[in-house]
C-alpha positions as a printed Julia matrix, in Angstrom:
490×3 Matrix{Float64}:
 -0.13   -0.24   -0.25
  2.71    2.39    0.7
  4.61    1.98   -2.14
  1.19    2.53   -4.41
  1.21    5.5    -2.61
  4.84    6.36   -3.66
  3.92    5.9    -7.01
  1.53    8.27   -7.08
  2.93   10.94   -5.59
  5.6    10.83   -8.18
  3.34   10.64  -11.11
  1.77   13.82   -9.91
  4.78   15.4    -9.24
  5.94   14.69  -12.94
  2.9    15.61  -13.92
  3.06   18.99  -12.74
  6.63   19.42  -13.82
  5.2    18.2   -17.58
  2.13   21.13  -16.9
  4.67   24.08  -15.68
  6.94   22.96  -19.0
  4.18   23.23  -21.17
  2.86   26.45  -20.14
  6.2    28.23  -19.89
  6.93   27.17  -23.44
  3.16   28.95  -24.59
  4.38   31.84  -22.93
  7.52   32.05  -24.82
  6.02   31.87  -28.07
  3.5    34.17  -27.05
  5.57   36.9   -26.53
  7.44   36.13  -29.68
  4.87   36.42  -32.35
  2.27   38.87  -30.18
  2.16   42.43  -29.6
  0.74   43.12  -25.99
 -1.79   45.26  -25.77
 -1.28   48.91  -25.0
  2.08   48.96  -27.59
  2.21   51.39  -30.02
  3.58   50.13  -33.7
  5.21   52.35  -34.7
  6.18   53.01  -38.58
  8.8    55.27  -40.47
  6.57   58.37  -42.37
  7.62   61.37  -44.62
  8.47   64.45  -42.73
  5.92   66.76  -42.54
  6.94   70.64  -42.87
  6.91   71.51  -38.87
  7.96   67.92  -38.01
 11.53   69.03  -37.07
 11.19   66.6   -33.78
 13.19   63.35  -34.96
 15.13   62.46  -38.13
 12.55   62.45  -40.98
 12.33   59.53  -43.5
 11.89   61.37  -46.21
 12.11   65.13  -47.51
  9.44   64.77  -50.44
  6.62   66.81  -49.03
  8.91   69.57  -47.77
 10.56   70.07  -51.32
  7.69   69.77  -53.1
  5.95   72.25  -50.58
  9.19   74.98  -51.09
 10.53   74.55  -54.75
  8.36   76.93  -56.55
  9.87   79.86  -54.44
 13.54   78.9   -55.45
 14.41   80.66  -58.79
 17.49   79.8   -61.14
 19.57   83.52  -62.42
 21.57   83.23  -65.3
 23.89   86.43  -65.53
 25.61   87.57  -68.78
 28.38   90.04  -68.82
 30.32   91.94  -71.46
 33.91   91.49  -71.27
 35.96   94.2   -73.5
 39.73   94.01  -74.13
 40.26   90.45  -74.87
 43.06   89.35  -76.92
 43.51   90.81  -80.23
 45.02   87.92  -82.25
 43.22   88.14  -86.01
 43.48   84.43  -85.92
 40.66   84.68  -82.67
 40.92   82.23  -79.74
 43.76   83.79  -78.75
 44.69   81.46  -75.7
 47.27   80.0   -76.57
 49.28   82.63  -78.81
 48.87   84.69  -75.39
 50.54   81.51  -73.14
 53.28   81.68  -75.53
 54.03   85.3   -77.23
 51.76   87.46  -74.97
 50.39   91.1   -75.85
 53.32   92.63  -76.93
 53.74   89.84  -80.29
 50.43   91.17  -81.46
 51.3    94.62  -80.3
 54.05   94.76  -82.94
 52.03   92.75  -85.74
 49.04   93.36  -85.22
 48.68   96.82  -83.67
 45.62   98.22  -85.84
 43.25   94.9   -85.55
 40.53   95.82  -82.91
 40.0    94.3   -79.66
 37.34   91.42  -79.22
 34.6    91.54  -77.12
 32.89   88.42  -75.49
 29.99   87.58  -73.16
 30.59   85.89  -69.97
 27.9    83.67  -68.66
 27.44   82.44  -65.09
 25.07   80.62  -63.17
 23.51   81.18  -59.31
 20.51   81.22  -57.31
 17.6    82.87  -55.4
 14.54   82.75  -54.09
 11.26   85.05  -54.36
 10.27   86.84  -50.93
  7.23   88.78  -52.31
  4.67   88.28  -54.53
  5.39   90.73  -56.9
  8.62   89.66  -58.08
 11.41   90.7   -55.23
 14.31   88.33  -54.65
 16.96   87.67  -52.57
 20.07   86.1   -53.96
 23.93   86.64  -53.4
 26.03   89.53  -54.51
 28.69   88.14  -56.62
 25.99   86.58  -58.8
 24.82   89.45  -59.75
 27.76   92.39  -59.64
 29.1    93.78  -62.71
 26.19   91.32  -64.95
 25.14   93.47  -67.99
 22.08   91.32  -68.55
 20.25   89.37  -65.61
 17.83   86.62  -66.24
 15.27   84.57  -63.84
 13.85   81.33  -64.48
 10.77   80.75  -62.63
 10.25   76.88  -61.44
  7.58   76.37  -64.0
  9.82   77.58  -66.75
  8.94   81.33  -67.1
 12.05   83.53  -67.53
 11.73   87.46  -66.86
 14.76   89.73  -67.25
 15.69   91.35  -63.47
 17.31   94.77  -62.2
 18.97   95.06  -59.59
 17.58   96.84  -56.85
 19.8    97.09  -53.89
 23.35   95.59  -53.06
 25.59   94.98  -50.61
 29.4    93.84  -50.84
 29.95   93.6   -47.63
 27.72   90.69  -46.7
 27.16   89.22  -50.21
 23.73   90.23  -50.16
 21.75   91.6   -53.55
 18.25   92.11  -53.7
 16.57   92.1   -57.45
 13.2    92.46  -59.17
 11.0    91.08  -61.94
  8.0    92.31  -63.53
  5.67   89.15  -63.26
  2.37   88.99  -64.85
  0.9    87.45  -61.94
  2.02   86.95  -57.93
  4.29   84.73  -57.67
  4.63   81.84  -55.01
  6.84   83.23  -51.89
  9.88   81.62  -49.49
  8.63   81.88  -46.11
 11.19   83.62  -43.81
 12.1    81.9   -40.57
 14.28   83.07  -37.6
 18.27   81.97  -38.04
 18.98   82.89  -34.4
 16.47   79.95  -33.18
 18.63   77.66  -35.64
 20.62   74.87  -33.41
 23.82   72.69  -34.42
 22.46   69.5   -35.28
 18.99   70.66  -37.08
 18.3    69.22  -39.99
 18.12   71.61  -43.46
 17.96   71.47  -47.08
 18.82   73.21  -49.39
 17.52   74.12  -53.02
 19.59   75.39  -56.13
 20.84   75.55  -59.4
 24.26   73.83  -58.85
 26.42   73.62  -62.26
 23.02   74.21  -64.06
 21.08   71.28  -62.88
 18.18   72.97  -62.04
 15.73   72.72  -58.49
 18.71   70.6   -57.19
 17.5    69.83  -53.75
 20.12   68.7   -51.24
 20.16   67.93  -47.37
 21.84   67.4   -44.85
 22.33   69.45  -40.79
 23.99   72.46  -39.41
 27.3    72.02  -38.5
 28.3    75.27  -36.78
 27.26   78.81  -35.79
 29.13   81.81  -36.21
 31.49   81.02  -38.52
 34.03   83.25  -39.97
 35.65   82.18  -42.84
 37.43   85.78  -44.21
 34.8    86.76  -46.46
 33.98   90.06  -44.98
 33.72   92.06  -41.92
 30.57   90.75  -40.96
 31.28   87.13  -41.32
 28.72   85.13  -39.47
 28.11   82.15  -41.05
 25.72   78.57  -40.93
 27.94   75.87  -41.86
 26.4    72.96  -43.24
 27.05   69.11  -44.18
 23.96   70.01  -47.02
 25.76   69.44  -50.54
 26.69   72.62  -51.76
 28.5    73.63  -55.58
 28.99   76.23  -57.86
 25.77   77.42  -58.94
 24.01   76.89  -55.51
 25.06   80.6   -54.54
 21.97   82.88  -53.47
 19.95   80.07  -53.0
 17.6    79.04  -49.48
 18.68   77.02  -47.15
 14.96   75.57  -45.1
 14.36   74.25  -42.09
 12.18   71.88  -40.95
  8.97   73.69  -41.12
  9.53   74.96  -44.86
 10.81   78.38  -43.75
 14.44   80.06  -44.99
 16.62   80.25  -42.2
 19.91   81.14  -44.46
 21.14   82.06  -48.12
 23.87   79.66  -49.26
 27.17   81.21  -50.45
 29.99   79.74  -49.94
 31.97   76.34  -49.6
 35.63   74.86  -49.28
 36.88   73.8   -52.73
 39.08   71.49  -50.69
 36.73   69.3   -48.47
 33.53   67.55  -48.67
 30.23   68.35  -47.13
 31.59   71.97  -45.96
 29.35   74.48  -46.88
 28.39   78.58  -45.45
 25.18   80.14  -45.78
 24.27   83.87  -44.37
 21.82   84.05  -41.92
 18.64   85.24  -43.08
 18.62   87.53  -40.04
 21.18   89.3   -41.36
 19.74   90.06  -44.46
 16.21   90.79  -43.06
 17.57   93.28  -41.68
 19.44   95.33  -44.4
 16.17   94.75  -46.39
 15.02   98.46  -46.02
 17.86   99.96  -47.19
 18.51   97.9   -49.93
 14.47   98.43  -51.02
 14.53  102.16  -50.49
 18.0   103.49  -51.14
 20.09  100.34  -52.77
 22.9   100.14  -50.05
 23.17   99.87  -46.49
 24.04  102.57  -43.89
 25.77  100.97  -40.99
 26.05  102.08  -37.31
 29.43  103.61  -36.47
 30.12  104.98  -32.76
 34.05  106.13  -33.27
 36.31  104.07  -31.89
 38.98  101.46  -33.02
 39.38   98.31  -30.86
 40.85   95.15  -30.66
 40.98   91.7   -29.36
 42.52   91.24  -25.32
 45.83   88.97  -25.5
 46.86   87.05  -22.85
 49.67   89.56  -22.02
 47.16   92.48  -22.08
 44.47   90.16  -19.81
 47.13   89.54  -17.29
 48.5    92.83  -17.59
 45.3    94.49  -16.85
 44.07   91.95  -14.23
 41.39   90.9   -16.07
 39.71   87.58  -15.01
 39.23   86.58  -18.84
 39.83   87.8   -22.36
 36.13   88.39  -22.98
 35.05   91.77  -24.29
 37.47   94.3   -26.89
 39.84   97.01  -25.78
 39.25  100.41  -26.62
 42.71  101.6   -28.98
 41.66  104.84  -30.44
 38.67  107.23  -29.56
 37.96  109.44  -32.87
 37.8   113.07  -32.4
 34.34  114.61  -32.47
 32.64  110.95  -32.83
 29.73  109.67  -30.65
 31.87  107.42  -28.44
 34.06  110.79  -27.53
 31.15  113.15  -26.85
 29.54  110.3   -24.35
 32.79  109.8   -22.57
 34.5   107.09  -23.89
 38.37  106.52  -23.58
 41.09  104.62  -25.26
 42.08  101.89  -22.62
 38.16  101.34  -21.81
 37.0    97.44  -22.38
 33.5    97.02  -24.1
 31.83   94.35  -22.11
 28.03   94.73  -23.48
 26.21   96.91  -25.73
 22.53   97.25  -24.83
 22.37   94.47  -22.29
 24.28   91.64  -25.1
 27.25   90.58  -23.94
 30.44   91.34  -26.11
 32.78   88.39  -26.58
 35.31   89.86  -29.36
 35.85   92.63  -31.69
 34.08   90.52  -34.17
 30.85   91.15  -32.19
 31.23   94.35  -31.35
 31.33   95.11  -34.57
 28.58   92.85  -35.62
 26.38   94.27  -33.12
 26.84   98.48  -33.84
 26.49   97.26  -37.48
 23.08   96.21  -37.22
 22.12   99.18  -35.24
 20.52  101.85  -37.41
 21.16  105.38  -37.27
 20.02  107.74  -34.63
 19.4   104.66  -32.39
 20.94  105.43  -28.67
 23.11  102.31  -27.34
 24.0   101.54  -23.91
 27.48  100.57  -24.3
 28.87   98.81  -20.56
 32.81   98.96  -19.68
 35.15   98.35  -17.55
 37.55  101.06  -17.05
 40.5   100.57  -14.44
 38.36   97.77  -12.43
 35.1    99.62  -12.67
 32.15   98.88  -14.66
 30.77  102.08  -16.27
 28.05  102.5   -18.56
 27.62  105.18  -21.49
 24.88  105.98  -23.74
 25.52  106.55  -27.04
 24.2   107.74  -30.34
 24.47  105.86  -33.54
 25.78  107.89  -36.69
 25.86  106.62  -40.24
 29.58  104.52  -40.56
 31.57  106.27  -43.34
 33.83  103.69  -45.42
 37.56  103.98  -44.35
 40.7   103.86  -46.1
 42.22  100.18  -44.99
 44.76  100.93  -42.15
 47.74   98.51  -41.11
 47.03   95.27  -39.13
 47.77   95.98  -35.59
 51.62   94.66  -34.57
 53.71   97.16  -32.68
 57.4    98.89  -30.98
 61.5   100.13  -28.44
 65.14   99.16  -26.75
 65.67   98.82  -23.43
 64.73   95.7   -21.15
 61.82   94.93  -23.27
 63.96   95.61  -26.4
 63.22   98.97  -27.28
 65.11  101.89  -28.43
 63.08  105.09  -28.72
 64.06  109.06  -28.96
 61.96  112.03  -28.35
 60.02  113.34  -31.16
 61.99  116.06  -32.9
 59.63  118.9   -35.25
 61.65  117.27  -38.13
 60.52  113.63  -37.32
 57.05  115.55  -36.54
 56.83  117.34  -39.99
 58.12  114.21  -42.21
 55.77  111.61  -40.03
 53.12  114.72  -40.49
 51.77  114.28  -36.27
 51.89  117.1   -33.98
 55.88  117.94  -32.09
 54.41  116.71  -28.31
 52.78  113.35  -29.38
 54.21  110.67  -27.49
 57.97  109.17  -28.71
 59.21  107.13  -31.95
 60.89  103.92  -31.9
 64.13  103.71  -33.77
 65.07  100.13  -33.31
 63.74   96.63  -32.09
 66.29   94.14  -30.69
 65.99   90.8   -32.88
 64.21   88.19  -30.59
 62.8    90.78  -28.03
 59.36   90.49  -26.23
 58.63   93.88  -28.23
 59.98   92.06  -31.63
 57.58   89.25  -30.87
 54.81   91.14  -30.67
 55.4    92.88  -33.79
 56.86   96.23  -32.9
 58.29   98.32  -35.57
 60.69  101.11  -36.31
 58.56  104.72  -36.7
 55.86  103.5   -34.21
 54.59  106.23  -32.23
 54.51  105.13  -28.44
 51.43  107.63  -27.1
 50.89  105.87  -23.64
 52.68  103.35  -21.15
 50.08  101.87  -18.66
 47.64  104.02  -20.01
 49.56  106.97  -18.99
 50.42  109.87  -21.96
 53.91  110.43  -22.47
 55.74  113.21  -24.78
 59.63  112.31  -23.45
 61.76  109.28  -23.36
 62.29  110.88  -19.81
 58.69  109.85  -18.88
 58.54  106.82  -21.27
 61.44  105.13  -19.07
 59.83  106.3   -15.5
 56.6   104.86  -16.41
 58.37  101.48  -17.82
 60.61  101.52  -14.3
 57.49  101.32  -12.49
 55.94   98.86  -13.57
 59.16   96.69  -14.43
 60.07   95.01  -11.45
 56.09   92.89  -12.31
 57.95   92.29  -15.75
 54.73   93.75  -18.06
 54.04   97.14  -19.77
 51.29   97.93  -21.75
 51.59  100.37  -24.78
 49.41  102.59  -26.93
 51.08  102.49  -30.46
 50.4   104.74  -33.68
 51.7   103.64  -36.54
 50.32  105.57  -39.91
 46.24  105.86  -39.48
 45.69  103.05  -37.02
 45.91  103.28  -32.94
 46.43   99.9   -30.6
 47.43   98.21  -27.54
 50.34   96.24  -27.17
 51.38   94.1   -24.09
 54.68   93.51  -23.45
 56.5    90.82  -20.99
 59.87   90.51  -20.08
C-alpha cells in the first residue's frame, strides 16, 4: 500500500513538471510573435513641414512645398579688351607670345568682345517679384535672367546690393502673383538641426540636398561681417544665392560659399542678416551701418594679465575718434567694452556685428570696464563712412623689453605729419626681444605706457621703471592711421 502511494505521488509530481514546462513554452512563443495589448507600433513616415523633432524618413513633402519659390539666375557680362589676335581664340598665342607679339605685328586689329555667362540661384520674398540672392551672383552683370520653377523667364534688375555681406536684392515684373518663400528665424537655429538646400548647381535646376547645421557663427574671411551657418548639405557652384530651409519650410539662410578642398563643408548667410538690411536695399540701394567712432582690438593673454582681468572677454578701445559719438559720450582709449545694449561682447568681431546692426539715430547702452570699475555710457549711433584700410595691428622700442626710442623732434614730426608733442618714436627693435615678438616696428609712435600719456623718453623710462619689476607693460601704439594696444612681458 505504501509502495502504491509513493508511485502515485511521483506520477503527480511528474505531471506538474510537464504542465509547467508546456505553459512556459507557450508563453515564450506568445511573447515572441504577438504584440502586447497597449503597445504603440511606430512606422517610418515622410517628414511633414513643421515636424522637426525626429530624423525625417523623407523630404519629399517639404521639397514639393518650397520648390516653387526657388529661382535659377543666369547672368551675362560683356568683357571687352580681350586678345587682339586676328586668328581668334587667342589663348594659345597669349601663352607663348603674349600681348607684345600681337601689339608689334597686329597693333591695328580691334579688340574682341565676348560674353561671359554664369549661373546662380535665388528665392522669391514677395509676390510682386522681389528676390534675394548673393551679390557676387549679379555684380557687374549686363543682363540678369530669372527662370521660375515652372519654366517662365523674366529679365531682372538690381534694386540694391551690399558687397560687405554679399547680399543682393533683385526685381522682376511678373504677370501674376508669385509663390513666396516664408522667412524664418535663423537666431533660433541649433547645431544639429536638419536643413534643406535647393538651387542650381552646375546648371542642374531645382536640385535638392539635405543635411544638418554643423556649426554657427563661422568666420571664414569673406568679409567684415562674417557670421556664417556651416552645413553639410551639399552646396556647389550654382547654389550661390539659393535658400537654406528648416524643417518648417522657412528660409533660415542664403547659401553662399564652400570649401573647395573639402566635402560636406558649405556656408550660408543667416537670414536675420538679410532681413535687417532689406529696408535699406529696397529704399536706398545700399546699406547704411552704425558707427560710434572707436577703434578696437581683441584682448590678448598678455593684456589680460597686465590689466588683471579675469578673462579675455570683451574688446579694448585703442582709439576714440575726435568729435564722434563715443568721444562725446565719454568713452576713452583703454576702456574695455563688455556689453552693448545688454548683449555680452566676446571679442571685436561681435562688437563690430552688434554696432553695424543698429540704425542711424539709435541710442545704444555701452558697458565698459575702466580701471577695474564698470561704467555705462549712452551713445547715439551715426552712419558709418567707409574708411581707407589701415595697417594691421602689431607693435615696438630698446631697453629691457627690446626697444630703442627717441623724442619726436620738429623734423620727425613734419616728416610723419604729426604734432610735435605726440609721444615718442621707436627707432630700433632688438631681434628676438619681447617687443620684436609682439611685432613692434621702427617708426611706431608710443603714445601711452600703462594708460599714462607720455611726451618724452624721460617720461617713458619713468613709467617703464615703475612697472618693470612686475615683468609687463602695456603700450598704446600709433602706426600710420591705426592706433592699438600692445602688452609686453619680459
